[in-house]
N, C-alpha and C positions, 0 to 999 in steps of 0.2 A: 912750196908755192910762194911766190913774190907778194900775193894780193893786190888791191887795188892802188895803194899808195904807201911810199915809205916815210911821208912827212907826219911826224908827231903830232902837229898841231891839226892836221887834217882827220886823224883817225878818229877822235871821239866824235866829231860831227858824222863822219862816214858810219860808224857804229850806231849813232842814234837814227841815221835816216834808213839805214837798212832794216835795223830791227823794228822802226815803225812800218815799213812798207812790207814786211814780212807778216807781222800781226795783222795788218789789214788785208792781207792776201789770204791768211787761212780764216780770218772771221768773215770775210766776203763770201767766199767758197762755201764755207760751213752754212752761211745762212741760205744760201741756193740750195744745197743739199737738203736742209731742214725743211726748206719752203715746199720743194719739189716733192718729198717723201710725205709731208703731212698733209698737203692741199690735195683732196680728189680732183679737182679742176685741173690739176697739173700732171695727171697720172695718164700721159700720151707719149708717144715715142720721141718727139722732139725734146721734151723736158727729161726724160729716161736718159737720152744721151747728154744732156747738158748737165745733169747731176752726176755722171760719169765724168764728164769735162773737169767739173769742179774739183772731183776728187783727185783726178791726174794733176791738176794745177797744183793742189796742196802737196802732194807727193813730190812733184817736180822741183818746186821751191825749196822744200825740206832736204832735197838731195844735194843742193849747193848753198844756200844762203846760210845755215848755221855754221858751216866752215868757214865761209866768208866773215861772218862776225868774230870768229876767234882769230882770225887774221888781223883784223883792225881793233880788237880789244886790248888795250894797253895794258891790262893787269895779266893777261895770260900770254898773248904776244905768240901764240903756237903756230909757227909757220910750217913746220915739218909735218909729212904725211907718209906714212908707210906705202909700201908697193901694194899689200892687200887692200887697204883701205882706198888708194886711187883706183885700183881695178874695180872695188865695190861701186865707187861713185860713178865712174865710166859705165858700168852694166845698168845701174839704175836711171841714169842720165839719159841713155839710150832708149831704155824701156819708156819713160815718160814723154820723151819727145816723140817718139813714134806712135805711141797711143795717141797723144794730143791730135797728130796729123790725121790718124785713122778716124779718130772721132768726129773730126771736123769734116772729114769726107762723108761719113755715114750720116751726118746731120744735113749734108748738102743732099745726099741721096733722098733724104726723108723728105726733104722741101719740093724735090723734083717730082716724087711720087704723089704728094699731096696735091700739088698744082697741077700737073699733067695727066694725072689719073685719079682724080678724086673720088670716083665711085668704087674703085677697087682699093682705096688707101686702106681702109681698117681691114681688108682681107690680106694685102701684101705686108704691110708693117703690123703684124699681130705680135702679142709680147713674145710668143715663143721664137719668133725669128729675130726681133730686136736683140733679145738675150743671145741668141745665137751668134748674131754679128759681133757683139762685144766680146764674147768668149772667145772665138776663132781669133780676132784681133789680139788679145792678150796672150794667147798660145803663141801665135805667130812672132810677136815680138819677143816673147821670152825666149823661145829657140834661138833666133837669130842673134840676139843680144849676147846670150850664153855663149853661142859658136865664137862671136867676135872677142868675147872676153877669153875664152879658152886659148884662142889664138895669140892674145897679148901676154898670156902667161909665159909664153916661148920666147919673148923678147929679152935682151939682156940691157941693162943701164949700168952707167959707171956710178960708184959711191959719191952721194952728195949731190944728186942730179937736181936742176933748178928749173922748175916750169913756170915761165912768166905770164901767170894767169891767177885767177882766184878760185879756181878749180880745176880738176883733172878733165880738160877738155880732150877729146879723142885725137885731134890732129896735132895739138900742142905735145902729148904725150909721145906720139909716134915720133916727132921730129927729134925728141930727145934721146931716142933710142940708139945704143951704140952697134947693135946687130941690124941685119938686114930686114926689111919692112915691107918688100915688094907685096907679099901675100896680104899683108894686114892693110895696106893702101887699097889693094883690089878690093877685098870686102867693105873697106870703108866706103869706096865709092859706089859698090853694090848697095850697101847699106842706106846711103844718100838716096839713090834711084828708088829703093823700095819704101822707105819711110817719107820721103819727102816729093820726089818727082811724081810717082804714081799716084799719092793721093792728090796732089796738085792738078794733075790732068783729070782724075775722077771729078773733084770739083768744078774745074772747068766744063766739063761736059756736063754736069748735072745743071749749072746756070745756063749753058748755052740751049739746052733743051727747054729749061724754065723760061727764058727770053723770047725763044721762037714760039713757044706755046701762048703766051702772053700778047705775042704781036698779032696774035690771030683773033683776039677779042676785040670787039667793036666798042664796047663799054669801057670808058678811060676810067671811070670810078672802080670797076670792077677789077681792072688790070691793077691800079694803085694799091687796091686793099690786099689782092693775092701777093704782090710783090714786097708789101709792107711786112708780111710775115718773115720775110728773108733779110730785113734790114739788120738785125742784131748779129745774125752769123755772118753776113757779110762784113761787118764792121771788125768781128774778131778774126775772121780768115785774113783780112787786109793787114791788120796788126801782126798776126802771127807770122805770115809769109814775108810782109815787109820788113820786120826787125830781122828774119832769119836771112833774108836776101843781103839785108845791110851788114849783118856780121861777116858773110861770104864775100861780098865785094871790098868791105874794109880790110879783110885779109888778104886778097888777091891783088888789089891796088897798091896797098901799103903794106910794108913790112913791120910799122910802128905796133909794138906790142900794146901801148897804151890805147891806141884806137881800137884795136881789137877787143880790149877788155871793156871799153865803154860801150861798144856795139853789143857785146854779150850780155851786158847788164841790161840791156833792152829787152832781149827776149827771155831772159832768166829770172828778171825780177819785175821788171815793168808790165810785160804782156799779162802773165798770170793775175797781177794785182788789178788791171783794168777789165779783164773779162767779166766778172761779176759785177763791176760798175755799169758796163754796156748794157748787160742784160737787165739790170735793175732801172736803168734810165730808159730804155728803148722798149722793153717788152711789158705792155700794159697787164697782162696775166701774172708776170713774175712780180710787178709792183703790188698788185692786189694780194697775192699770196704772202708776199712780206709783209704786208699791213694786216694781215688776218694772223700772221705766226705769233705775236705775243700773246693773243687771246686763246690760241690753241694751247700754248705752253703753260699759259695759268690754268687752262682748264685739266690739262693733263696732270699738272701738280697738285691740284684740289681733289683730284680723283686719287691719289695715292694715300 
């Protein structure tokens, strides 16, 4: 792995920046999980999915950033990565990217049911059904990612293969293979359709139905109140798919490895860091739960 930069003067600064961003990401998402699990007011489907998204964001960044920090750490300067380690990173990267897409889609469906079918919302989005949605998503992604990883084990690489990236990104790894990758390429595009295109269509359909339903309301205040519950989710969706599209376009338009790496930083590091910040700033229920969290922690500690 070549990492982000070979400049020794930049590496200490990069190490400090990405270590800080990683700690902020982990702390922010942990606070969201603690707030949702400890506050009865947030024991609703929307916040159940949000806590799962926070867990996925922690795992997602942990898949890539620790290795990135080793690449820019002057004392270690470990740029080598074994093939099993690379496959493991690809496997978990696919899992958490796919799960993030699925959770955003399920959250959009939750908003669709809440706004378009409010009377049936408690019946449809019951705890059993919400848990089943998350469980099925995990199982599907585990199976697809595992199959893709098994296919990659059959590829051959020349000794000392160099990947111009800071992690084992699937497309970059396939480009470095010395054997035929046709089957892998087909599966990669199928995975893109399954992990990205279909969830994006699901989100688009949900919000199309939401907008159609809101247009029928004659009361502007009611319309604004209903749509305001989607604000945080829309911001996260725009950030997630916007940065993902930026990575794709930067790879398609330019062959520059540097531009591709910079674009990848946006969705592997910046997006998971901003998600809890967006929900903390825009969602009044989350703000209230975070304000009550220290008191709940102190009460719990006093009871020990």
